[in-house]
C-alpha positions as CSV (number, residue, x, y, z in Angstrom):
1,M,-20.3,-47.7,-42.9
2,I,-17.4,-45.4,-43.9
3,S,-16.7,-45.0,-47.6
4,R,-13.3,-46.1,-48.8
5,R,-12.6,-42.5,-50.0
6,H,-13.5,-41.1,-46.6
7,A,-11.2,-43.7,-44.9
8,L,-8.3,-42.9,-47.2
9,A,-8.8,-39.2,-46.7
10,T,-8.8,-39.6,-43.0
11,A,-5.7,-41.8,-43.0
12,A,-3.9,-39.3,-45.2
13,T,-4.8,-36.4,-42.8
14,L,-3.7,-38.4,-39.8
15,L,-0.4,-39.4,-41.5
16,C,0.3,-35.7,-42.5
17,A,-0.5,-34.6,-39.0
18,S,1.7,-37.2,-37.4
19,A,4.6,-36.4,-39.7
20,A,4.4,-32.7,-38.9
21,W,4.3,-33.5,-35.2
22,A,7.2,-35.9,-35.4
23,E,9.6,-33.4,-37.1
24,P,9.1,-30.0,-35.5
25,T,10.7,-27.1,-37.3
26,L,13.2,-24.8,-35.6
27,G,11.7,-21.6,-34.2
28,L,13.2,-18.2,-34.2
29,A,14.7,-18.6,-30.8
30,E,16.6,-21.7,-32.0
31,R,17.7,-20.0,-35.3
32,R,19.0,-17.0,-33.4
33,A,20.8,-19.1,-30.8
34,I,22.5,-21.3,-33.4
35,A,23.5,-18.3,-35.4
36,A,25.1,-16.7,-32.3
37,Y,26.9,-20.0,-31.5
38,R,28.2,-20.5,-35.1
39,E,29.5,-16.9,-35.1
40,S,31.0,-16.7,-31.6
41,R,32.0,-20.2,-30.5
42,Y,32.1,-22.6,-33.4
43,P,35.1,-21.1,-35.2
44,A,37.3,-22.1,-32.2
45,Q,35.9,-25.6,-32.3
46,E,36.5,-26.1,-36.0
47,K,40.1,-24.7,-35.6
48,A,40.8,-27.1,-32.7
49,I,39.6,-30.0,-34.8
50,Q,41.8,-28.9,-37.8
51,E,44.8,-28.4,-35.6
52,A,44.3,-31.8,-34.0
53,A,44.2,-33.3,-37.4
54,G,47.3,-31.5,-38.4
55,F,45.8,-30.0,-41.6
56,P,42.7,-28.0,-42.6
57,V,40.3,-31.0,-42.8
58,P,36.9,-29.8,-44.0
59,V,34.3,-30.1,-41.3
60,E,30.7,-30.2,-42.4
61,V,28.1,-29.8,-39.6
62,A,24.4,-30.6,-40.3
63,W,23.2,-27.7,-38.1
64,D,19.6,-28.4,-38.9
65,Q,20.1,-31.9,-37.4
66,I,22.1,-31.1,-34.3
67,T,20.0,-28.1,-33.4
68,L,17.1,-29.5,-31.5
69,P,13.8,-27.7,-31.1
70,G,13.3,-26.3,-27.6
71,D,16.9,-26.3,-26.6
72,A,17.9,-22.8,-27.8
73,K,18.8,-21.7,-24.2
74,Y,21.4,-24.5,-24.0
75,Y,23.3,-24.0,-27.2
76,A,25.9,-21.7,-25.5
77,D,26.5,-24.3,-22.7
78,E,29.8,-25.9,-23.3
79,G,28.2,-29.3,-22.6
80,Y,25.7,-29.0,-25.4
81,F,27.9,-29.2,-28.5
82,E,31.5,-28.9,-27.3
83,K,31.9,-31.6,-24.7
84,T,29.6,-34.1,-26.4
85,I,30.7,-33.6,-30.1
86,F,33.4,-31.2,-31.0
87,E,36.0,-31.7,-28.2
88,P,35.9,-35.4,-28.3
89,I,36.5,-35.4,-32.1
90,A,39.5,-33.0,-31.6
91,A,40.9,-35.1,-28.7
92,G,40.5,-38.3,-30.8
93,L,42.3,-36.8,-33.8
94,K,45.1,-35.4,-31.5
95,E,45.6,-38.9,-30.1
96,V,45.7,-40.5,-33.5
97,G,48.1,-37.9,-34.8
98,K,50.4,-37.9,-31.7
99,D,53.3,-39.2,-33.9
100,K,54.5,-38.8,-37.4
101,M,52.9,-42.0,-38.6
102,G,49.5,-41.0,-37.3
103,R,49.7,-37.5,-38.7
104,E,50.7,-38.9,-42.1
105,A,47.9,-41.4,-42.1
106,L,45.3,-38.7,-41.1
107,Q,46.5,-36.5,-43.9
108,A,46.5,-39.2,-46.5
109,K,43.2,-40.8,-45.8
110,L,40.9,-38.3,-43.9
111,K,39.2,-36.2,-46.5
112,S,36.4,-34.6,-44.4
113,I,34.4,-34.9,-41.2
114,R,30.6,-34.9,-41.2
115,I,28.8,-34.1,-38.0
116,R,25.1,-34.9,-37.7
117,F,22.4,-36.3,-35.4
118,D,19.8,-38.8,-36.5
119,E,17.6,-39.7,-33.6
120,K,16.7,-43.0,-35.2
121,T,20.3,-44.3,-35.5
122,A,22.4,-42.3,-33.0
123,P,23.6,-44.5,-30.1
124,A,22.7,-43.6,-26.6
125,S,26.1,-44.5,-25.2
126,N,27.8,-47.1,-27.5
127,Y,29.7,-44.3,-29.3
128,P,31.5,-46.4,-31.8
129,N,28.1,-47.2,-33.3
130,G,27.6,-43.6,-34.1
131,L,30.9,-43.4,-36.1
132,K,31.6,-44.5,-39.6
133,F,34.7,-44.0,-41.8
134,D,33.9,-44.5,-45.4
135,G,35.6,-43.0,-48.5
136,G,37.8,-40.8,-46.3
137,V,34.8,-39.3,-44.5
138,L,34.6,-39.6,-40.8
139,D,30.8,-39.5,-40.2
140,V,29.8,-38.6,-36.6
141,N,26.2,-39.3,-35.6
142,W,26.0,-38.3,-31.9
143,R,23.2,-36.6,-29.9
144,P,24.3,-33.2,-28.6
145,F,23.9,-32.5,-24.8
146,S,23.6,-36.2,-23.8
147,N,25.8,-38.1,-21.3
148,V,28.2,-35.1,-21.1
149,A,30.4,-37.1,-18.6
150,D,31.2,-39.7,-21.3
151,F,33.9,-37.6,-22.8
152,K,36.6,-40.3,-22.6
153,D,34.3,-42.9,-24.1
154,R,33.7,-40.6,-27.1
155,V,37.4,-39.9,-27.6
156,A,38.1,-43.6,-27.4
157,A,35.5,-44.3,-30.1
158,V,37.0,-41.8,-32.4
159,V,40.5,-43.2,-31.9
160,Q,39.2,-46.8,-32.4
161,V,37.4,-46.0,-35.7
162,L,40.2,-44.0,-37.1
163,E,43.0,-46.4,-36.2
164,K,41.0,-49.3,-37.7
165,N,40.5,-47.4,-41.0
166,L,43.7,-45.4,-41.5
């Protein structure tokens, strides 16, 4: 018969091991690739988002969440971040701000944009479920490099959430 102390120690070891397995850390290849992306390509994406909004809206990207282990070789692919996250946001903002009323509403109520990926809550394809607008923050929780062809659906989701909340 196993002692209670031994059973608790075994359970704790298994729990720690499974937690480490469930959330791998980024390796050097991923850190290098994301640093290169942030330096060479991201500034144009941020600028496009801000131009579409009509003002320099702060864009906060949770790089540690959208940078997925093992995907370093794909970060430079325009379908990884750009077509699935940044460009749909810019296109949605541009659509909302296509007239004076929309531009004024964006400037009055949009305080910042937060981009992240939480695997537990990000939708596979129901993109409005990955968006929230609360306290002036547009929170975008979409998986990078997923369903790249769904560009129009993502844009429509951004427009829908913003128009409802502005």
